[in-house]
Each structure stands twice: as structure tokens, then as C-alpha cells.
C-alpha distance (Angstrom), angle and dihedral (degrees) to the residues before:
residue distance angle dihedral
S1 . . .
V2 3.78 . .
K3 3.78 115.3 .
K4 3.78 114.8 -144.2
V5 3.81 90.4 -149.4
S6 3.79 109.5 29.5
E7 3.81 98.1 163.8
L8 3.78 134.4 21.1
K9 3.77 123.0 170.0
L10 3.79 133.8 162.8
R11 3.79 120.4 -156.8
L12 3.80 130.0 -164.4
S13 3.77 128.3 176.0
A14 3.78 136.9 163.7
G15 3.76 134.2 179.5
N16 3.78 150.5 142.9
T17 3.80 125.9 -111.9
G18 3.79 134.4 -178.3
N19 3.78 131.4 -140.7
Q20 3.80 129.7 -160.3
G21 3.81 94.9 168.4
I22 3.79 103.7 147.4
A23 3.79 128.7 115.3
P24 3.83 116.8 -78.6
Y25 3.82 115.9 -86.9
S26 3.81 92.4 12.1
S27 3.80 92.2 129.7
I28 3.83 96.3 53.6
S29 3.79 134.5 68.8
Q30 3.78 115.5 -89.8
I31 3.79 135.0 -173.6
A32 3.78 129.4 -144.5
P33 3.82 136.1 -169.5
Y34 3.80 117.8 -92.7
R35 3.80 133.6 176.8
Y36 3.80 128.0 -136.2
N37 3.79 132.0 -178.9
F38 3.79 114.6 -120.6
S39 3.84 113.9 178.8
N40 3.81 92.1 -22.8
T41 3.79 91.2 -49.5
N42 3.79 121.7 116.0
T43 3.78 107.9 -131.8
Q44 3.79 124.2 -171.5
G45 3.75 122.6 -142.2
Y46 3.78 140.4 151.0
A47 3.77 130.8 -105.9
P48 3.81 137.6 169.2
N49 3.79 114.0 -82.5
S50 3.80 101.3 174.2
V51 3.77 139.4 35.7
N52 3.76 125.8 -127.5
N53 3.79 125.9 -124.1
Q54 3.79 109.1 -165.0
G55 3.79 91.5 179.6
L56 3.80 94.8 59.9
G57 3.80 112.2 132.0
W58 3.79 140.6 178.1
E59 3.76 126.3 -68.7
K60 3.79 110.1 -113.3
T61 3.80 123.8 -146.5
F62 3.79 127.0 -171.5
Q63 3.82 113.7 -163.7
V64 3.80 134.8 -174.7
D65 3.82 122.4 -168.3
L66 3.80 125.8 -168.7
G67 3.79 117.6 -173.9
L68 3.79 142.5 177.3
D69 3.81 128.6 -158.6
L70 3.80 113.7 -166.8
G71 3.80 128.1 179.4
L72 3.80 123.6 -171.8
L73 3.81 133.8 -172.6
N74 3.81 96.3 11.5
N75 3.82 89.6 -41.2
R76 3.78 94.4 -57.1
I77 3.80 83.7 129.9
L78 3.81 117.1 41.8
L79 3.79 122.6 -177.7
T80 3.80 124.8 -172.6
A81 3.81 116.9 -174.4
D82 3.80 127.2 179.1
Y83 3.78 134.2 -178.8
Y84 3.78 119.9 -169.7
Y85 3.78 137.2 -176.1
K86 3.79 124.1 -167.2
K87 3.78 129.1 -177.4
T88 3.78 118.0 -170.7
T89 3.80 120.8 -164.5
A90 3.80 133.5 -177.4
L91 3.81 89.8 33.1
L92 3.79 116.4 -153.9
L93 3.78 98.0 -124.1
N94 3.79 132.2 164.3
A95 3.79 92.7 -133.9
P96 3.83 129.8 175.8
V97 3.80 119.5 -103.1
P98 3.82 123.4 -139.7
G99 3.79 118.0 -82.5
T100 3.81 88.2 -122.8
S101 3.81 87.5 70.8
G102 3.81 89.3 74.6
L103 3.79 90.3 -127.2
S104 3.80 98.4 115.2
Y105 3.79 124.0 119.4
Y106 3.79 137.2 -163.6
D107 3.79 117.5 -104.0
P108 3.83 106.5 -154.7
N109 3.80 92.4 -172.5
N110 3.79 92.1 63.5
N111 3.82 99.0 23.5
L112 3.80 89.5 -124.6
S113 3.76 138.3 120.8
Q114 3.79 107.0 -119.2
A115 3.79 128.7 -160.8
S116 3.78 117.1 -122.0
T117 3.78 119.0 -116.2
V118 3.78 130.0 -129.9
Y119 3.81 129.3 -170.8
Q120 3.79 106.4 -105.5
N121 3.80 139.1 167.2
V122 3.79 99.1 -113.4
G123 3.74 135.9 143.8
E124 3.77 141.5 6.2
V125 3.80 132.2 -108.4
E126 3.80 133.2 -173.9
N127 3.80 129.7 -150.3
K128 3.77 125.6 -169.2
G129 3.74 134.1 166.6
I130 3.76 151.2 135.8
E131 3.79 132.3 -110.6
L132 3.81 123.4 -163.7
A133 3.79 130.5 -175.0
L134 3.81 121.7 -176.9
N135 3.80 117.2 -172.3
T136 3.80 120.2 -176.0
R137 3.78 135.3 179.8
T138 3.79 91.5 -146.3
I139 3.80 94.7 178.6
A140 3.79 124.4 12.5
T141 3.81 119.2 175.2
K142 3.79 134.7 140.7
R143 3.80 91.5 -93.7
F144 3.79 107.2 23.0
N145 3.81 131.3 45.4
W146 3.77 130.5 177.1
N147 3.81 120.4 -174.9
T148 3.80 125.3 -178.2
L149 3.82 128.9 -163.8
F150 3.81 119.6 -170.1
I151 3.81 120.0 -174.1
F152 3.81 127.6 -169.2
S153 3.79 127.9 177.4
K154 3.78 133.3 169.4
N155 3.79 127.1 -179.5
S156 3.77 128.3 -176.3
N157 3.77 127.1 -176.3
K158 3.78 136.6 -173.2
I159 3.77 134.5 -169.1
L160 3.80 108.5 -123.4
S161 3.80 99.8 -179.1
L162 3.80 141.4 1.2
G163 3.77 99.4 -164.8
G164 3.79 95.1 -83.8
L165 3.81 96.4 -38.5
D166 3.80 124.5 110.0
Q167 3.79 95.4 -152.3
I168 3.80 141.7 13.2
I169 3.81 123.8 -167.6
P170 3.83 103.6 -159.2
N171 3.82 94.3 -166.7
I172 3.80 122.2 13.6
S173 3.82 92.2 -153.6
L174 3.83 92.5 57.8
P175 3.82 129.9 65.0
S176 3.82 97.8 -126.1
V177 3.78 120.0 113.5
L178 3.79 137.9 178.5
Q179 3.79 110.5 -142.8
V180 3.77 131.5 167.5
G181 3.80 110.0 -105.8
A182 3.82 94.2 19.3
P183 3.81 130.8 96.7
V184 3.79 120.5 -96.9
G185 3.80 108.5 -98.1
S186 3.81 96.4 34.8
F187 3.80 121.6 147.7
Y188 3.81 131.3 -115.0
V189 3.80 107.9 -164.2
Y190 3.78 147.2 145.0
Q191 3.81 117.0 -100.1
T192 3.79 115.2 -123.6
D193 3.80 120.2 -132.1
G194 3.78 105.8 -173.8
I195 3.80 128.6 -85.1
I196 3.82 127.6 -40.4
Q197 3.80 108.2 -105.1
E198 3.81 127.5 -153.9
N199 3.81 93.4 -95.4
E200 3.84 90.9 51.2
A201 3.81 98.8 47.4
G202 3.78 123.9 107.5
P203 3.82 137.9 60.9
K204 3.82 93.2 -33.5
A205 3.82 95.5 51.3
L206 3.80 110.6 133.1
T207 3.80 99.9 -113.7
P208 3.83 134.5 101.8
Q209 3.81 89.4 -140.8
A210 3.80 123.2 103.1
N211 3.80 89.2 -127.9
K212 3.81 105.8 78.3
S213 3.78 98.2 167.1
A214 3.79 126.6 124.6
G215 3.78 112.2 -76.1
G216 3.78 96.8 41.7
Q217 3.80 124.0 119.4
K218 3.80 113.7 -86.4
Y219 3.81 121.8 -147.3
K220 3.79 135.5 -159.1
D221 3.79 117.0 -98.2
I222 3.81 96.9 -133.6
N223 3.82 98.7 179.7
G224 3.81 94.8 37.2
D225 3.80 97.9 -125.8
G226 3.80 94.0 129.8
K227 3.80 96.2 -110.3
I228 3.80 138.9 74.5
T229 3.80 115.9 -116.5
Q230 3.77 134.9 164.4
S231 3.79 93.6 -123.8
G232 3.80 97.0 48.4
D233 3.77 110.0 30.0
R234 3.79 110.5 39.0
V235 3.80 114.8 100.8
L236 3.78 134.1 -154.7
I237 3.81 118.0 -112.7
K238 3.79 111.2 -171.7
N239 3.78 116.8 -136.0
N240 3.78 116.0 -168.7
P241 3.81 117.3 176.9
G242 3.77 112.5 -90.6
V243 3.79 128.4 -111.9
N244 3.82 111.1 -84.3
L245 3.80 117.4 -143.4
G246 3.77 133.1 -179.6
L247 3.80 132.6 -179.7
T248 3.80 123.5 -173.6
N249 3.80 123.6 -179.2
T250 3.80 119.1 -172.4
F251 3.80 121.9 -169.8
S252 3.81 129.6 -176.2
F253 3.80 128.4 -178.4
K254 3.78 119.7 -170.6
T255 3.81 121.6 -157.1
N256 3.79 135.6 163.8
A257 3.82 87.2 -98.6
G258 3.82 94.5 55.0
T259 3.79 142.3 -76.2
I260 3.79 126.4 -64.4
D261 3.82 118.1 -157.6
L262 3.79 130.4 -173.2
T263 3.83 128.5 -174.1
I264 3.81 124.0 -173.0
F265 3.83 120.3 -174.0
L266 3.81 122.0 -170.6
Q267 3.81 119.6 -171.9
S268 3.79 126.3 -167.7
V269 3.80 142.5 175.7
Q270 3.81 118.6 -167.2
G271 3.79 128.4 -169.5
A272 3.81 98.8 17.9
K273 3.82 123.6 138.3
L274 3.81 129.5 -153.0
Y275 3.78 131.3 -168.9
N276 3.81 102.5 -135.2
N277 3.81 98.4 -143.6
N278 3.78 91.0 167.2
R279 3.81 90.0 58.9
A280 3.81 90.4 47.8
T281 3.81 89.5 57.9
L282 3.80 94.6 44.2
E283 3.81 91.0 51.8
L284 3.82 94.3 55.1
N285 3.82 87.5 98.0
T286 3.81 94.2 -153.7
G287 3.78 97.7 138.2
Y288 3.81 89.1 -129.6
Y289 3.81 95.4 98.9
N290 3.75 140.1 24.5
G291 3.77 108.5 -68.2
S292 3.77 138.2 -148.8
K293 3.78 119.8 -98.1
T294 3.82 86.1 -119.5
A295 3.83 85.3 79.2
L296 3.80 87.0 77.4
N297 3.81 86.6 70.3
R298 3.82 96.4 42.7
Y299 3.78 123.6 137.6
T300 3.80 115.4 -81.0
P301 3.81 131.0 158.8
T302 3.81 87.3 -96.5
N303 3.83 96.0 41.0
T304 3.79 107.0 50.6
N305 3.81 98.8 141.0
T306 3.81 96.9 80.4
D307 3.80 140.3 101.3
V308 3.84 94.3 -138.6
K309 3.79 115.8 94.5
E310 3.78 124.6 -127.2
A311 3.79 127.1 -87.8
Y312 3.80 108.9 -94.7
Q313 3.79 130.6 177.5
E314 3.80 101.8 -133.1
P315 3.80 109.8 23.7
S316 3.78 127.1 147.9
V317 3.78 129.9 -153.0
T318 3.78 113.9 -94.4
I319 3.79 110.1 -156.6
S320 3.79 105.2 -120.1
D321 3.78 144.4 152.1
R322 3.83 89.0 -103.8
Y323 3.79 89.2 86.8
I324 3.82 98.3 44.3
E325 3.79 106.6 102.9
D326 3.78 138.9 180.0
A327 3.81 104.2 -100.4
S328 3.81 96.4 -171.7
Y329 3.78 113.3 135.7
V330 3.78 147.0 165.4
R331 3.80 115.8 -145.3
L332 3.78 132.4 -168.9
K333 3.78 90.6 -137.2
N334 3.77 101.5 176.8
V335 3.80 140.9 -0.8
S336 3.79 118.6 -177.7
L337 3.81 126.7 -177.5
G338 3.80 121.5 -174.8
Y339 3.78 141.8 174.5
T340 3.81 121.7 -157.3
L341 3.79 119.4 -163.2
P342 3.82 117.4 -128.7
Q343 3.80 115.3 -99.3
V344 3.79 92.2 -122.5
W345 3.80 85.9 68.5
T346 3.79 100.4 39.4
S347 3.81 95.7 44.9
K348 3.80 89.6 67.4
A349 3.82 87.9 62.5
K350 3.84 90.4 45.1
L351 3.81 90.7 -110.8
T352 3.79 122.7 135.3
N353 3.81 95.8 -161.3
V354 3.81 137.6 11.8
R355 3.81 118.9 -177.4
I356 3.79 129.9 175.1
Y357 3.79 114.1 -161.4
F358 3.79 143.3 178.6
S359 3.81 125.7 -168.0
I360 3.79 141.6 174.1
Q361 3.82 126.7 -159.9
N362 3.82 129.9 -161.4
Y363 3.79 88.6 0.4
K364 3.81 98.9 154.0
T365 3.81 136.0 12.7
W366 3.81 125.6 -169.9
T367 3.82 111.6 -157.7
K368 3.80 143.3 130.4
Y369 3.80 90.8 -139.8
T370 3.81 111.6 118.2
G371 3.81 97.0 -154.5
F372 3.79 127.3 92.3
D373 3.80 96.3 -93.1
P374 3.83 131.0 -2.5
E375 3.81 89.7 -152.6
A376 3.81 100.4 49.7
S377 3.81 122.4 92.0
A378 3.79 130.4 -176.5
N379 3.80 92.2 -159.5
G380 3.79 100.3 75.8
Q381 3.78 113.0 -156.3
S382 3.83 95.1 -14.6
Q383 3.79 107.4 128.7
I384 3.80 92.4 -172.3
Y385 3.81 93.1 62.1
R386 3.82 98.8 27.7
G387 3.80 92.1 115.7
I388 3.82 96.2 58.2
D389 3.80 121.8 95.3
N390 3.80 111.8 -160.0
G391 3.79 95.1 178.8
V392 3.79 98.2 -88.0
Y393 3.81 116.9 -179.6
P394 3.83 107.3 -82.2
N395 3.79 128.7 -124.2
Y396 3.76 104.8 -80.9
K397 3.78 128.6 -131.4
T398 3.82 113.7 -110.6
I399 3.81 129.4 -164.5
L400 3.80 115.5 -171.0
G401 3.77 136.4 178.4
G402 3.76 129.4 176.8
L403 3.77 153.8 148.7
S404 3.80 121.6 -117.0
L405 3.82 119.9 -159.7
S406 3.80 127.1 -173.4
F407 3.80 122.6 -170.4
């Protein structure tokens, strides 16, 4: 007989883990080569370039997991559901030290004096989310089988504390920010407001750039002081990880002449954002590098109704919401088609299994993202910079065919 509920299991676990995952020697003083000009002669020497922190300890994470395993109709329908909560304290963070420490340095790219950073145990962050997996034997007969696997996961995180600070900007030349109450990997950027027109050009033009002529990018004056500054006019844009979805359908059809199998895997992320740093560079319009095709619609005296700034010899990238894009996508991740010969044929050749197969991977992606790949990231496991696309090589399309023999 068929049992309506064939399996029911509740799971609960809790525990503490530690993490020391920073680069080797990051907690000790290091020296690096520097050059200095003495009497018109470049001389190389060595000087300290980092500060030690002998009291640096492990990150600590407390995690609770609550799960449910449910089987219906003799396990023809299997559901696995998990909820987790993680709180991490004593974060290993490369945080700035006060200017009174004497460890500041001059940043010529931004014409600012920047505080040095030191790895410290500061702050707390929480992660929570759900993971669902639904596996069904949709059709199960002697000759034809159809199995479906649907996966859903959603994670959200929030910074609870930064060791007494409200905000840390890890790198002033990048859009990422750490801010209490916001997710890790959020953006801190200027808001664009069109292009500077002739009647808006001049010293009072709303731009942080030195070039205030017509054709430059205009920005919103958030605090209303009539000028654009880093401290008063950048805004927080929260960036929680998107919803991850997966759908796999597996079909098999058995005949007297062999078995045909087909697997189709669709992968999707919805609600994710990426800062397209590669696009920001391509749209500089300097003429020094390859440029974006958007330059064809750039501002000129005869083309003023555009959102693309003018060509200018010495521009620099201003971190803005112009380059934050919807990175949602649906991808045909894998399609595999195979044919297995019947054993009555293969046994004569003393083979237990012969399978001919053909597969394609990453064949098609549906997305509005203008970068190379909404899934690729050049920042590895860094959660702080996870939302920045620096033009890393995309996932490549693969077409495979083969013959599998088992003796």
C-alpha cells in the first residue's frame, strides 16, 4: 500500500566554530621596497608598510540549524527544508586606525590623506536563511521515468556592530561599504542626475570632478549644500545576496534497443546587484583604451540629449549608481543526452556497460546585465567586495561528446 507520509524527521543542531582565514603574516609588521630620489639618483630602500597586532584572535561563529525531512507517497515526493541562523563575533577585519596613530598616508589618486588599516577583531554580523530541496518521481514506470529536483535558497545578512563605528569604507576607490544595519557587500555611491548642460557648467556644477564643463556627469546634491562631496552626498544602496534557484529534470526511456536518458539543468539567481567596474572603465572615454559602444552616443555640442558623458582627456571614475546593475539571470547550465546499449548486446563483447553521450554546459544565459557574466566574480571568497565585477573571464560554453565503457 502507498503511505501518505512515508518519512518524517526533524533535525536540530547548534555549535561554535572559529575562523583564522586571513593572508599569512597579516598580523605582523612587514617591510616593502620603496624608492627615493637623492641628488637626482633613484635609491631603493625598505620601510614598514604594515602594522602588527599581537592581540589578533580568531573569528567566532555560533550557528543553529533547524531542518525537516518529509517523504510522501512511498518517498515519491521528498522535501528537505532547513533554516539556519549564524552570528559571527570578533570579525577579522582590515579596519582603519585613527589618524592620531601617525599611520596615515597620502593617496595621490584621490588627493586625500588616508588612514592605514590594520587587521583587528571588530564587529558582529548575522546571517540567516532558508534552503529547500523538493525531489519528485513524477512518472515511474517500467519503461519511462521522470525525476524532478527543485532547489531554493535565500540568505540575508546584517552588520550588527563595527566596534563602535557606524561605517567603514575598506577602499575609497571602490564602492563597497560596511555599515551597521546594512548587508555586507552593500554600496556607497554618488547618485547620477543626468549630464551637465551649458547653463549648469562652471564652478558650481554639481560634480566632484575638477572638470566642471558642459558634458560632464552631474550628480544629486543629497545634503543641499550646493556642492558634491564624499562626506555629504554618497548614499547607501543595500545589496543582499539574491535568491538562488535550480531546476533539474531527468528523463529515461528504456526500450529493447537500449536506454535513452536526458538531463536538463536550469540555474537562476534573482534580485542580485553588481557594480560593473569594467563598464565604468570602458566609459571613461579617454581614447587611451578600448571604449564602450556607448561612446557613440556621448555628449557633444550637437548631441546634448544623452546620458553618456563627453570624451575628456584626463577623467577618473567617480563611483556612482550608474554602474550598479540588476544581475538577475536564468542560465541553461547543463543539458546531457545519452544512449546506453542493452546488456544482451554488450555482454557478447565482455562489457558490462556501453554509453554514448553528448552534453552542453553554459549554453544560454538570459539576463539584463551588460557585463561579461552575472555569475563570475574576480573577488574570490571576499564578502566585502562580492558585488563588484572587474571584468573577470566569464563561464565558458562547453560542448562535449564521448563514449563510456565499463568492463
